[in-house]
N, C-alpha and C positions, 0 to 999 in steps of 0.2 A: 384539492387536486393532488391526484396523486402521483408520485414522484416520476415514474416511466411516461406519464403524459405531459408533464410541465418538459420534462425531456426531448419529446418529439416535437412541443413545440417549438422550442428553442433550435432546434436542426434548421431552421430556414435561416435564422438569423446569422448561426454560428458559421452557415457556408455560403454567406452573399458573395458575391462576384468580387474580387480584390480591387477591381477599376471601380465598381459603384460606390466604394467608400473614399472619403477622403484623404489624399495623399498625406505621409509625413511632411512635415514642415521641416526647415533647414535646420532649424533650433535641435541641439543634443537632448536627449531625454534620457533618463536614469533608472537603472533597475537593479535595486539591491537584493542580494541572494542570501537566503541562511541555507545551509547543507549539511547534514548529519553526517556527513561520509568524510574520510581521509582524504586529503587534495590528490592523491594517486589514484583514488578506488576506481575500476572501470565501472560499476554501477552508476557512481556520482557523475561521471563523464558522460554514460550515455544519455543521463537526464539534462544536461548541460548542452549535449548536441542535439537534442531533441527540440529544446526551447530555442535556442539560436538559429536551426533550421526553420522553426515554424513562423519566427519572428524575422527571417531574410524574406522568407516567404510572402511576408506582409509588407515588404518594402523597409525593413529597420536595418540598416547594416552598422556594426561596430565600428568606431574609429570615422563616421561620416556623423550621423543624426541619432545613435545611440551609444551609450556606455551601460556595460554590465559589471557589476562586482559582487563576486562570490566569496565569501567565508566557510569556511569549511573548519567543523568542529571536531571530527575524527573522534579518539579516544578521552581527548581532553574535556569532558561534560563541561567543566567551570567556564570552559571558552563560550557556551553558549549565553550566557546572560549577555558579558561583555560586548560579544558581537552583534547582539541584538540592538544594545544600545548604540554602539557604532553605527548601524544601519539605518538608524533612526536617525542620529544626528547627523547624519550624510544629507537629509531631507530629501530622498530619491521620488521619483514621479510615481513609482509601483514598486512592491517588494516581494518577491516570490518565497515562499514555505515550503518547504518540503520535509513534509511529516509530520506528525501531531506536536510532539515536542516544541520541534521550532516553532510551528504557529504558536503554542502558548505562550512560548518568551516573550515572541514579537508584538501579540494583542495586548501584554501587560505595558510593553512599552509606548504603542501609541493607539489612540480610537481615531486618527484623521488619516494616517497615509493608507493609501491603497494597499490590499495583500490579497494575493493570488494564490491559495495553497493547493498542493497535489498530496493525498493521503490522509483523510482525516476521516475518521470513519462515522463520527455520531458528532457533527458540528452544532445541530439542534440542542442536544442533551449536555455538551461542553460549554455553550453558553455564547459560542461565536456568531450566529445567524437566528434570525426569527423562523424563518422557514426555507424550504429548498426553494419555492419558486421566487421570493422575493426576501434576501437574505437582509437588508434593511439597513446594514451599517458599512462597516469599512471592508467587512471580509467576505469574498467568495471564494469559490474554488472547485475542485473535483476529489471526490471520494474513490478509495480505491476498494475497500472492504464493505460488503453489507452483511448484516448477521444472517442470510440466509445461506452466503458461503459456507457455513458450518453443513448445510443438509445436503451440498455437493459435493464437501470434503467427506462425508459418511458414506455419500453412495458410491464415490469412487473407490474408496476405500475398503468397500464390501464386495464392488466389482472384483477390485483386484485379489481379494482373499477373500470369499465366499464361505467359509468358514469361520469368520470372525462373528465371536458373539456378546463380548464384552467391548468396549471402546471408550477409552478415556480422552478427553479434551484437556489440554494440557494449557495452562494460563499463569501467569504471574499476576495475582489480585493488586499490587502495589503497583504495577506500572501498564496492565493491559485497560483498554476502552470498558468504562463503566465498571471498574473494579474487577475485571472479569467474567461480567455477567452479559456482555454485547452479545455473544453468538447462543450463551445457554439454552434460552426458548425455543430457538430453531434447531438447535442439536438433539432437545429433548423429544420434538415432536418428529424428526426424521429418524431416530432411534427408534420408536413406537411403531412407525410404518415399516420399519426394517427388520424388526424383531431383533434389536442391538439392546444390550443394557449400556445405559450411559452412564460415565463417569467422570469426575471433575477430577483431572490432578493440577491442585494449586500449588506452585514451585516459586520459592524465591531466592533459592542461590543453588548452588551446583549440588548440594548433598540431597538436597530435597529432589531434583533433577533425578540423580541417583536413584534414590529410595522408590519413588515414583516408577520407573521405571523397571526396576527390581521387581516391583510387589507385582505390578502387568505381569512379568514374565512366568510368575508363579501361576497364574489363571489358564484355563483350556481357551485356547482359542480368542486370544487378546489383542486388541489394537490401538493404535494410538494418534491423534489428530493434535498437531503442534500447531496452535494459534499464533499468526505472523502478530510481531512486534517487537522492539527493541531488544526485551529480555534475552525472548529466546533465539534472537537472531546473534546478539553477544555470542549465546553458548551454543550456537547449531553445530561445531564440532564435536563437542561434549554429547549432544543430544545424538548427533546421528551415530557415532561410536556405540554409545549404550544400547540405543533401538537395535543394531547390527550385532552386537554380542548377545544380548538375551534373546535374539533373532524375533523382535516383536515389529511387524509389519506396521509402518507409518505412511502419513500423509501430511505434507508440510502446505501451510499457506507461503513461501516463499520460495522461488527457484534456486536459490543459493545452496539450499539442503540437498537436493539432489546432484548439484555438479560436484559435492562430496561425498557423496555415496550413498545419499535418503532415496527409500524407494521411489516416492512419486510426490510431484508437486502440482497444484492446481494455484493460481494467482492471476490477477489482474496484470494488464502489459502495461508496466509504469512509462516505458520510453512511447506509447502510443498516448498514453494520458498525460506524460509532460509536451508532447506537440500538440495537443487539443489545448493544454492551457496556456501554450504562448497566445491562441486568439483572444483570451482573455486580456493578458499583459498589453496586447496590439489595440483592443478595445477601450481599454482603461488610456493607455497613452494617448488616443484620440478623443478621449473627452467624456466617455461613459463612467458611468460609476459603478463600485461594486454592488450598491445597494438592489440595483435593477438585475443584477445577471445571475438569472438563476444556479445553483449547485447543481452538478453534473456527477452522475456515475459512471463507471469505466463500462466501455464498451467492447472492448479487446480481452479475451483470457487466453492463458499459455498454461498447457499440461504438459508435462514432462515426465519420464518415466526411465527409469534406470534400471536395462536389462539386466547387469552386472550382479548389482545389491536384488533383484528379483530371484534369480539364478541361485545363490547363496542363500537366500530363504528358502527353496523348493518352491517357488514359487510361478508358476506359468501365465506370463501375462495374456489375459484373453486379447482375441484380435478384435472387438468392440475398443480397448482401449489403446492399441497400437494404432487402429484407423482414425481414433480421434486426438493422438499426440503431436501435439507441436515440435516435439522433441524428444529424441530418443539416443540415452544414451547406453554407449557398450564398451 
């Protein structure tokens, strides 16, 4: 069964009328959550708000029949293992894992407590689930990025800057999915269709980021795709600054890049996906098992364009891009 087919099949079950389900019992249920952000991070709180609203809509009220405990990792990566162990020791009814690194740590701590994730690109290849339609274990959830996103990023960059002839895909092979190869095949396929020379910029530190962008700037009509992952996110200000300084048009797989001066971004809507994840937390709290809840892909995507950056680079934003944009930064 193809991924899109089982997502369609799932639709009916995921949207059952709320009054057709069993109502929550008076017993307080517990959800533990491991978050990669600082506690005051706005993105983290958007995810939390979406989860809480989704649960409230389904009859779960904190302080009455639900307790949610969030642990925030922030810049202290060493906290991740300790917090994961704490969450499992609390024996919650279900755990929410935000992004791949958190799931990896939690999966090492428990194979029995149900886990719902958001933001794992290759759950089968990573060994978390047996298949998308039937995960088979204690883990299920919602992916954010598929390998086909590489083709969409290249298409948008080419539309934004038609003269681009060479494009590099920037990844850190030590931290990216499948050691940086997750997007590679689709990237090369799209490049062939668009008559673009594809390159890979493998970067492991700030020095390699600087060298890769400087090298691109020596090319005539070169562009950059920055793949979404923890490493590029941590270095986002540095990457955006260098791309602007060297006048390299770049597209990003995360919206926070355009908000600080990146040219264009296209990514799944994490708030929408988190709201959908609440439906799985709800179903598990009502007695269903992760093994039977299919992995779902994102359904809502956001396109953001930074007009100021485009002007600085001498790029006239096409009307087709403006018409499709969910946000225009001026």
